[in-house]
N, C-alpha and C positions, 0 to 999 in steps of 0.2 A: 265335231267328232272324228277321230283317226280311226282307221281300222287297218288291220294286216290281214293278208291272204298268204298262205303257205300252199303252194300247188304247182302242177305241172302246166306247160304251155304247150300246145300242138299248132301247127300250121295246118289248116284244113280247107279244102276247096269243097264248095257247097255247089250243088245243081239244082234249079227250079224245074219240077215236073209236072205235068198236067195233073197227073195221080200216081199212086205209089204201084209199082209194077207188081203183078202176080206172080206166082212162084214160076221160074223159067222164063219169064217174060222180060225184054228189054224196053226201058222207058228212055224216051230221047229227051234231052234237056232243052228248054228254050232260053235259058239265062243260067250262067253260072259267076261266082265270085270265090275270091279267096280272103281269109283273113285270120287272125290269131283265135284260137279256140282252147280246148283243155280245161279242167276244172278250175285251174288258178287264174288263168287268161280271162275266161267269162266271168267267174266270181268277182274279180278284181273290177273289171270293165262295168259291171252292174254296180257295185258298191261305190265305184268313182261319182256314180250320177247322184249317190244319196249322201255321202260323207265328205267332210271337208278336206281330208287328207286320205289317200288311198296308197298302203305299202304292199308291193308283191315280192315274196322271197322265192325265188325259182332259179332253175339254170337254164340258160338258153345256148344253142349252139353258136359256134363263133363260124358262120357261114351266112348265105343270103337270106335264108328263111329265118334265122335268128335274128338278124339285123331288121328284117322286115317287122317280125313280131315285137321286137323292141321299141322300134319307131311308132308302131300303131298303138300300143300300150301306153307309151309315152305321150301320145298325141291326146289322149283322154284324161291326162293328169295322173297318172299311176307311177309312182315312184318304186324302181325296179331294184332289188338288190341280189346280186348274183353269188350264189353261196360259194361258188369256187373262187371268185375273185375279191369279193368285198373285202376293203383293207388288206388285202392280201392274206386274210385269214383262213381258217379251215371251214370245213362243211358246218361246225357248230357256231358258225357266225350269227345264224339267224335266231337261234335259242338265246344265245348272248345279248343281242341286239333287243329282243323283246324283254329279257330281263331287267335290262339296262333302263328301259323305258315303260315301267308298268302302268302308269298312268294314261298312256297312249292307247292301250287297248283294252275293249270289254268284253271279247269273244276269241276263241280258239276252234279251229278246225281241226280235228283229230281223228286217225284212223289208225287201227291196230293192225298188226303184222305177225305171222307165223314165227315160230322159232324155226331156224333152218330154212332149206329151200324146198320150194315144190318144183319138182323138175318141167321146164318148159311153161310155168304157170306164174302169174300173179303171185304175191305173197300176202294178200289181204286176207283177215282174219275176223271172226266175230269178237265184238267188244269183250273183253275178258281173258279168254284162253290163250291169247297172245302173247307177244313181248312187251308190250306196253304196260309199265307199273301205274295203273289209274290210281291207285291210294297215293303214290308219290307224286304224280302229277296234279292230282287235286290238292294236295296239301301244298306244294309250292304255290298253286294258284291262289289257295287262300290267302297264303303271306304276301302275294303281290296285289290281293284285292280283286282277282279275276271273278268275272260274274257270269259268263256265259261258256259253254263247250257246245260246238258242232261235232256229233261223233257220227261218221259215216262208214260205211262198207261198200266199196266200188263194185265188188264180184261177188255176191252172196252165194254164189253157185260153187266158188271154191269151197266154201265151209260145208255145204250141203249139195255135194254133186249127184246130179241126177235126180233131182227132187224139184218137182213143179212148184213147190211150195218154199223155197230157198229163201225168196225175198220176206216172207212173213215169218218163217224160221229164225232167220238173222235177226230181224226186229225185236221178235219175242225174246231171243237170246241176249240180245244186248239191253233191252228193258230190264230183265230179269237180274243180269248181272249188276247193272247200274243201281237198281232199286236196293241191292244188298250190299254192294260194295261200301267199307267204311275206312275212313283215315282219320 
């Protein structure tokens, strides 16, 4: 099976502590390490353990940490496609690549975004009211024979500010929308 991940990669420093510190307390680390992380990095590394072939569509910095992340991901048999440089093409390269090889992928990881900008905030939105045209996405997916979509909201508190039930409201809004959307 071949899988594809479209996501971000971060370089993360981890620290091992005896216990989580209380508010205002400082915990001292007895061990630390660094490695590639982020949604795309973690998902592709885990899928590389299960799939015959894993493709990661991301953008890495052209610096020491970007090179270290690339080397680490490549060491676990992940094929990386940099949206800025692949074939000299535009950012849309990933979409074109997936459409050109529909038989390679059975699932897509999808996130909706708001129209316009939220000042100083990420732009994630509940599934439905954002800018992603789900009927068009699903229609195109049907034509390709897509079987699975993983729909995520990274920051539910952006759609439901100051609400301690934000995660549940985001899940309910997404389920309600996806149960009623037609294409």
